[in-house]
Legacy VTK file of the C-alpha trace (Angstrom):
# vtk DataFile Version 3.0
C-alpha trace
ASCII
DATASET POLYDATA
POINTS 477 float
188.611 344.453 60.414
189.139 347.608 58.355
188.972 345.627 55.075
185.777 343.939 56.175
184.167 347.237 57.147
185.241 348.789 53.840
183.815 345.871 51.900
180.567 346.131 53.805
180.266 349.885 53.319
181.346 350.022 49.662
179.866 346.804 48.300
177.383 344.913 50.454
175.223 347.854 51.539
175.042 349.440 48.028
174.222 346.100 46.395
171.388 345.443 48.824
170.136 348.990 48.359
170.300 349.105 44.570
169.073 345.533 44.252
165.723 346.469 45.688
164.033 346.995 42.285
161.515 345.078 40.218
163.990 344.027 37.486
166.526 342.555 39.916
163.751 340.853 41.871
162.357 339.408 38.613
165.821 338.172 37.715
166.207 336.526 41.098
162.838 334.823 40.744
163.684 333.645 37.201
167.041 332.257 38.292
165.536 330.503 41.286
162.665 328.974 39.292
164.892 327.706 36.475
167.406 326.363 39.026
164.709 324.350 40.810
163.450 322.886 37.514
166.970 322.031 36.380
167.841 320.370 39.667
164.633 318.360 39.556
165.313 317.236 35.987
168.878 316.227 36.835
167.736 314.254 39.882
165.122 312.419 37.798
167.691 311.735 35.089
170.281 310.522 37.616
167.928 307.997 39.178
166.534 307.040 35.780
162.891 307.350 36.732
160.522 308.889 34.236
163.291 310.225 32.019
162.427 310.626 28.349
164.665 310.089 25.316
162.853 312.758 23.328
165.620 314.863 21.705
163.636 318.083 22.167
163.678 317.661 25.952
167.468 317.810 25.741
167.217 321.151 23.950
164.887 322.480 26.643
166.686 321.214 29.732
170.308 321.292 28.568
170.286 324.442 26.442
167.233 326.679 26.921
166.723 326.455 30.701
170.422 327.024 31.513
170.197 330.048 29.236
167.173 331.325 31.161
169.076 330.758 34.397
171.978 332.915 33.190
169.562 335.562 31.863
168.046 335.761 35.358
171.467 336.451 36.850
172.053 339.146 34.228
168.697 340.762 35.028
169.765 341.065 38.650
172.925 342.892 37.564
171.149 345.065 34.970
168.507 346.065 37.531
171.194 347.150 39.981
173.004 349.218 37.349
169.812 350.843 36.060
168.624 351.830 39.530
172.047 353.218 40.388
172.100 355.240 37.162
168.590 356.591 37.786
169.303 357.591 41.357
172.575 359.243 40.306
170.781 361.243 37.596
168.043 362.424 39.976
170.372 363.094 42.919
168.541 360.552 45.067
171.590 358.581 46.146
171.606 358.711 49.974
174.614 360.160 51.747
174.986 356.822 53.440
173.337 353.549 52.617
171.062 351.766 55.063
173.063 350.004 57.702
174.013 346.454 56.902
175.336 344.970 60.093
176.264 341.472 61.081
174.747 342.333 64.436
171.383 342.338 62.730
170.040 338.726 62.738
167.945 339.429 59.636
170.985 340.597 57.695
173.099 337.645 58.830
170.388 335.299 57.704
170.144 337.050 54.305
173.919 336.950 53.923
173.981 333.234 54.651
171.336 332.719 52.002
173.272 334.858 49.514
176.505 332.898 50.093
174.775 329.531 49.739
172.826 330.737 46.685
176.022 331.990 45.059
177.719 328.627 45.645
174.734 326.775 44.240
174.632 329.108 41.233
178.248 328.313 40.442
177.464 324.609 40.584
174.347 325.001 38.439
176.042 327.167 35.811
179.051 324.834 35.628
176.918 321.700 35.421
174.537 323.292 32.919
177.439 324.423 30.738
178.952 320.930 30.805
175.637 319.223 30.085
174.821 321.715 27.326
178.136 321.153 25.569
177.868 317.395 26.068
174.311 317.366 24.698
175.380 319.255 21.581
177.802 316.382 20.925
175.112 313.693 21.040
173.549 311.927 18.070
170.131 312.960 19.372
171.022 316.649 19.008
172.891 316.342 15.706
170.358 314.140 13.938
167.004 313.622 15.610
166.309 317.156 16.840
167.184 318.840 13.530
164.654 317.900 10.856
166.866 319.046 7.974
169.375 316.330 8.931
166.780 313.564 8.562
168.422 311.949 5.482
171.820 311.732 7.170
170.327 310.548 10.471
168.262 307.792 8.866
171.267 306.544 6.882
173.458 306.737 9.983
171.133 304.550 12.059
171.483 301.609 9.656
175.214 302.034 9.026
178.093 300.093 10.556
179.034 303.301 12.406
175.690 303.671 14.192
177.430 303.267 17.561
179.907 306.073 16.834
179.034 309.618 17.914
178.726 312.167 15.114
181.439 314.350 16.625
183.953 311.491 16.575
184.068 311.793 12.789
182.949 315.346 12.110
185.057 317.201 14.697
188.823 316.870 14.905
190.165 316.395 18.484
191.648 319.876 18.949
190.321 322.977 20.693
190.534 325.023 17.489
188.619 322.379 15.533
185.957 322.186 18.241
185.447 325.950 18.255
185.333 325.969 14.441
182.711 323.203 14.467
180.520 325.060 16.966
180.790 328.328 15.047
179.933 326.489 11.835
177.020 324.803 13.617
175.739 328.171 14.827
175.801 329.498 11.273
173.868 326.428 10.123
171.325 326.930 12.917
170.748 330.526 11.798
170.282 329.272 8.234
167.640 326.805 9.429
165.833 329.509 11.432
165.875 331.777 8.375
164.740 328.917 6.108
167.839 329.539 4.008
169.602 326.190 4.288
170.777 324.220 1.239
168.694 321.376 -0.160
170.231 318.843 -0.290
172.864 319.308 2.394
176.257 318.218 1.070
179.481 317.569 2.999
181.519 319.875 0.703
184.915 318.766 2.042
184.036 319.684 5.618
185.033 316.316 7.070
188.324 316.386 9.026
191.244 314.354 7.722
191.091 310.630 8.459
194.390 310.918 10.344
192.563 312.821 13.096
189.354 310.775 13.191
189.168 307.385 11.427
192.549 306.111 12.629
191.369 306.196 16.249
189.387 303.038 15.480
190.797 301.761 12.185
194.276 300.702 11.068
194.635 301.598 7.378
198.053 299.943 7.248
196.816 296.602 8.514
197.114 293.734 6.030
193.694 292.417 5.022
194.688 290.316 2.019
191.818 289.317 -0.267
188.134 289.497 0.515
185.278 287.585 -1.121
182.190 289.665 -1.916
178.967 287.950 -3.003
176.141 289.982 -4.505
172.710 288.827 -5.569
170.451 290.189 -8.261
166.971 289.488 -9.595
165.759 289.695 -13.170
162.692 291.576 -14.388
161.026 288.388 -15.623
157.930 286.704 -14.286
159.838 284.374 -11.956
162.259 287.061 -10.744
165.213 284.853 -11.665
167.937 285.115 -9.059
171.576 285.450 -10.099
174.735 285.700 -8.049
178.151 287.231 -8.589
181.354 286.460 -6.719
184.139 289.047 -6.658
187.582 288.602 -5.111
188.650 291.995 -3.797
192.389 292.571 -3.389
192.131 294.761 -0.277
195.790 294.220 0.617
197.595 296.637 2.924
201.029 296.386 4.557
202.068 292.812 5.387
204.450 291.608 8.118
207.411 292.194 5.787
206.356 295.829 5.211
205.359 295.045 1.627
202.480 297.087 0.226
199.883 295.380 -1.940
196.281 295.562 -3.077
193.911 298.511 -2.988
194.994 299.838 0.394
198.677 299.329 -0.315
198.545 301.188 -3.631
197.022 304.238 -1.977
199.140 304.414 1.169
201.819 306.457 -0.557
201.639 310.221 -0.672
199.024 310.946 -3.334
197.607 314.417 -3.877
194.777 315.498 -6.144
192.885 318.557 -7.281
189.116 318.374 -7.649
187.135 321.059 -9.456
183.821 320.364 -7.710
182.769 320.282 -4.054
181.900 316.563 -4.111
185.316 315.554 -5.529
183.780 313.776 -8.506
185.841 315.537 -11.191
189.589 315.193 -10.617
191.718 316.540 -13.482
195.098 316.399 -11.654
196.773 313.710 -9.538
200.276 313.806 -8.088
202.072 310.717 -6.743
205.198 311.049 -4.603
208.034 308.708 -5.621
210.659 307.130 -3.362
213.356 309.518 -4.636
211.283 312.523 -3.550
210.074 313.455 -7.026
206.410 313.756 -7.930
204.781 312.232 -10.994
201.911 314.398 -12.181
198.980 312.862 -14.030
196.654 315.194 -15.924
193.308 314.234 -17.446
193.293 314.064 -21.229
191.807 317.131 -22.860
192.961 319.482 -20.113
194.230 322.526 -22.032
195.344 324.766 -19.179
197.195 324.446 -15.908
194.951 322.861 -13.301
194.384 325.315 -10.461
192.862 324.584 -7.084
193.573 323.259 -3.623
195.781 320.189 -3.494
194.310 317.646 -1.112
196.228 314.739 0.367
194.331 311.558 -0.399
193.183 309.578 2.633
190.529 307.044 3.684
187.471 309.250 3.218
188.291 310.005 -0.414
187.031 306.483 -1.187
185.068 305.676 1.994
183.138 308.931 1.709
179.775 307.461 2.758
180.993 305.218 5.581
178.289 306.322 8.012
175.711 307.883 5.674
175.375 305.510 2.750
172.355 305.661 0.454
171.459 302.709 -1.782
170.380 302.662 -5.384
166.853 301.283 -5.852
168.305 298.174 -7.526
170.769 297.414 -4.730
168.281 298.085 -1.953
165.599 295.932 -3.607
167.987 293.064 -4.316
169.200 293.015 -0.710
165.666 292.921 0.671
164.516 290.258 -1.784
167.481 288.117 -0.747
166.124 288.404 2.810
162.665 287.274 1.707
160.548 290.398 1.221
159.418 291.318 -1.348
158.929 287.632 -1.964
160.346 286.307 -5.226
157.269 284.039 -5.438
155.198 287.048 -6.541
155.321 287.262 -10.353
157.157 290.315 -11.755
157.604 291.713 -8.242
161.144 292.904 -9.030
160.092 294.784 -12.150
156.993 296.301 -10.564
158.836 297.216 -7.364
161.569 299.068 -9.257
158.956 300.982 -11.206
157.235 302.081 -7.998
160.502 302.976 -6.243
161.743 305.106 -9.156
158.504 307.026 -9.576
158.498 310.699 -8.566
156.510 311.591 -5.457
156.022 314.964 -3.789
156.530 313.607 -0.278
157.282 310.432 1.631
153.654 310.287 2.742
152.500 310.332 -0.888
155.099 307.693 -1.766
153.934 305.419 1.055
150.319 305.601 -0.110
150.997 305.236 -3.834
153.499 302.402 -3.457
150.993 300.351 -1.481
148.067 301.135 -3.757
150.181 300.573 -6.874
151.366 297.123 -5.832
147.938 296.052 -4.589
146.251 297.270 -7.795
148.814 295.450 -9.943
148.184 292.032 -8.392
144.431 292.513 -8.021
144.065 293.381 -11.701
146.819 291.319 -13.339
147.031 288.266 -11.070
143.756 287.892 -9.121
144.553 284.277 -8.203
147.900 285.289 -6.758
146.202 288.144 -4.913
143.638 285.818 -3.357
146.320 283.393 -2.152
149.171 285.743 -1.309
147.679 289.105 -0.365
149.598 289.131 2.968
152.841 288.762 1.005
151.811 291.618 -1.287
151.234 293.909 1.692
154.523 292.744 3.215
156.262 293.571 -0.064
154.670 297.038 -0.083
155.857 297.612 3.471
159.395 296.613 2.490
159.325 298.993 -0.487
158.122 301.837 1.728
161.023 301.188 4.093
163.457 301.275 1.174
162.037 304.519 -0.164
161.842 306.250 3.218
165.467 305.368 3.969
166.834 306.736 0.699
164.567 309.431 -0.750
163.593 312.661 1.021
161.664 314.949 -1.357
161.528 317.845 1.121
165.343 317.919 1.219
165.702 317.171 -2.524
167.510 313.924 -1.756
166.718 311.290 -4.351
168.369 308.229 -5.861
172.013 309.051 -6.609
172.075 312.480 -4.956
175.005 311.483 -2.758
177.695 309.704 -4.806
179.458 306.771 -3.166
183.114 306.505 -4.137
183.534 302.843 -3.139
183.536 300.915 -6.408
182.435 302.328 -9.727
179.082 300.783 -10.608
176.737 303.517 -9.370
179.086 306.527 -9.178
182.370 307.388 -10.907
184.198 306.263 -7.763
187.475 304.598 -8.761
187.139 305.877 -12.336
187.576 309.448 -11.154
191.287 308.692 -11.450
191.565 305.111 -12.745
189.999 305.847 -16.113
193.086 305.381 -18.276
192.913 309.043 -19.285
195.120 310.533 -16.556
198.501 310.671 -18.274
201.942 311.831 -17.127
204.487 313.644 -19.330
206.434 310.449 -19.987
203.323 308.690 -21.291
202.562 306.624 -18.194
198.956 306.623 -17.051
197.035 305.741 -13.918
196.070 302.132 -14.520
192.524 301.086 -15.276
193.329 297.369 -15.219
190.410 295.806 -13.309
192.477 292.855 -12.055
194.680 295.185 -10.012
191.812 295.707 -7.591
189.603 292.664 -8.061
188.846 289.511 -9.988
185.308 288.731 -11.076
185.102 285.014 -10.283
181.420 284.510 -11.083
179.264 287.024 -12.942
175.460 286.985 -12.799
175.177 283.189 -12.735
172.060 281.272 -11.782
172.784 279.030 -8.779
176.591 279.026 -9.273
178.273 275.883 -8.049
181.042 277.833 -6.319
178.622 279.272 -3.778
177.165 275.825 -3.137
180.675 274.428 -2.676
181.331 277.048 -0.032
178.317 275.738 1.872
176.226 278.853 1.396
172.490 278.715 0.759
171.189 280.051 -2.542
LINES 1 478
477 0 1 2 3 4 5 6 7 8 9 10 11 12 13 14 15 16 17 18 19 20 21 22 23 24 25 26 27 28 29 30 31 32 33 34 35 36 37 38 39 40 41 42 43 44 45 46 47 48 49 50 51 52 53 54 55 56 57 58 59 60 61 62 63 64 65 66 67 68 69 70 71 72 73 74 75 76 77 78 79 80 81 82 83 84 85 86 87 88 89 90 91 92 93 94 95 96 97 98 99 100 101 102 103 104 105 106 107 108 109 110 111 112 113 114 115 116 117 118 119 120 121 122 123 124 125 126 127 128 129 130 131 132 133 134 135 136 137 138 139 140 141 142 143 144 145 146 147 148 149 150 151 152 153 154 155 156 157 158 159 160 161 162 163 164 165 166 167 168 169 170 171 172 173 174 175 176 177 178 179 180 181 182 183 184 185 186 187 188 189 190 191 192 193 194 195 196 197 198 199 200 201 202 203 204 205 206 207 208 209 210 211 212 213 214 215 216 217 218 219 220 221 222 223 224 225 226 227 228 229 230 231 232 233 234 235 236 237 238 239 240 241 242 243 244 245 246 247 248 249 250 251 252 253 254 255 256 257 258 259 260 261 262 263 264 265 266 267 268 269 270 271 272 273 274 275 276 277 278 279 280 281 282 283 284 285 286 287 288 289 290 291 292 293 294 295 296 297 298 299 300 301 302 303 304 305 306 307 308 309 310 311 312 313 314 315 316 317 318 319 320 321 322 323 324 325 326 327 328 329 330 331 332 333 334 335 336 337 338 339 340 341 342 343 344 345 346 347 348 349 350 351 352 353 354 355 356 357 358 359 360 361 362 363 364 365 366 367 368 369 370 371 372 373 374 375 376 377 378 379 380 381 382 383 384 385 386 387 388 389 390 391 392 393 394 395 396 397 398 399 400 401 402 403 404 405 406 407 408 409 410 411 412 413 414 415 416 417 418 419 420 421 422 423 424 425 426 427 428 429 430 431 432 433 434 435 436 437 438 439 440 441 442 443 444 445 446 447 448 449 450 451 452 453 454 455 456 457 458 459 460 461 462 463 464 465 466 467 468 469 470 471 472 473 474 475 476
């Protein structure tokens, strides 16, 4: 009884007395209003009626409104402290505070409301905190709601990893890594607000090691053997002559007898490297661990001084660096779409004209969309009026396909153009394999990192017109 009376005299009565000020009342109103809106939004979302997938609604209801709710609670506290300070300074603190008695029905009713409100506030704050953190881990927040991430988001949506959350690859599964990612994200947000963000945005070795991310879904040691890759190309002649190439890739891995072979097998040992640029395109030093524990060091020819820098352990993402955000070259993108039927190869010189339009420099995607369409239409109207009269729908379809290609790969506002982001798989469009396998990385004993093409693949058919091999495999050409 004595403890209860002391609590009532020293805490409850002063709080009720000091809380009777405009700032605390405003805070209470703000907290109550935001709580009602949040609860209504959660109820609507739970029952799935009228909910919107707009990413900006997530920012409002999962981040901003919970923040306003907490600010309201803080205003209540600040108002109490300010009024107490003012009354202390002006000697207006009463010798005893107005009676707060459980015998008073009004007070009991207010106390019941305060207890229930406090319980509800705990639930709201906890739920809002959980939803806010969960929302910041969604693809909608990472990609769609942040306009500067448009290039990465567009590439992600058409990748084989489009069903994998951004945080599964970009945040390692540890508390320290999560905190680091959120701090880094806050810095990036401030850069966006200040209009001081980099253009283009590069990964700059910020991706966690594959051992903490990729291996949760993939098995790098699994034996894959050989893989057949068929690519199609089209010539810049009038008939857009189609050619095909067949490559046998020696993917390899670790077989059932624990033997290592192929591309994966050769890189499963402990290999370290030093890169002198943030995109890991220039690698002057490579170290390979041997079975006896020694390390063979390979140094690029022409290196006159000791290579300094961070040694990085090679893993999956050193080759598969664009697994979820791959950008095509104009040639590859056009060839893939023409193989699917649009632009139609029946349009004379469509490959040549399409490449010319795709590679042109435009100030914005909107300008590119307009000029690509007008350029293709003008070409066929002026050069091939008969074709235009018969196949104008196909011309417009081709223009639409070209616009899709451009808008998925070039973002002038972010200074992302063809080749901005190097892809280390292969070596046709970026240095890729040749960063190390160039024949110029030599060890002290004279051995070099091989550049023998047949170690990784065999070119079975090269740019052949209607090769018989593809027909024999039962594939349409």
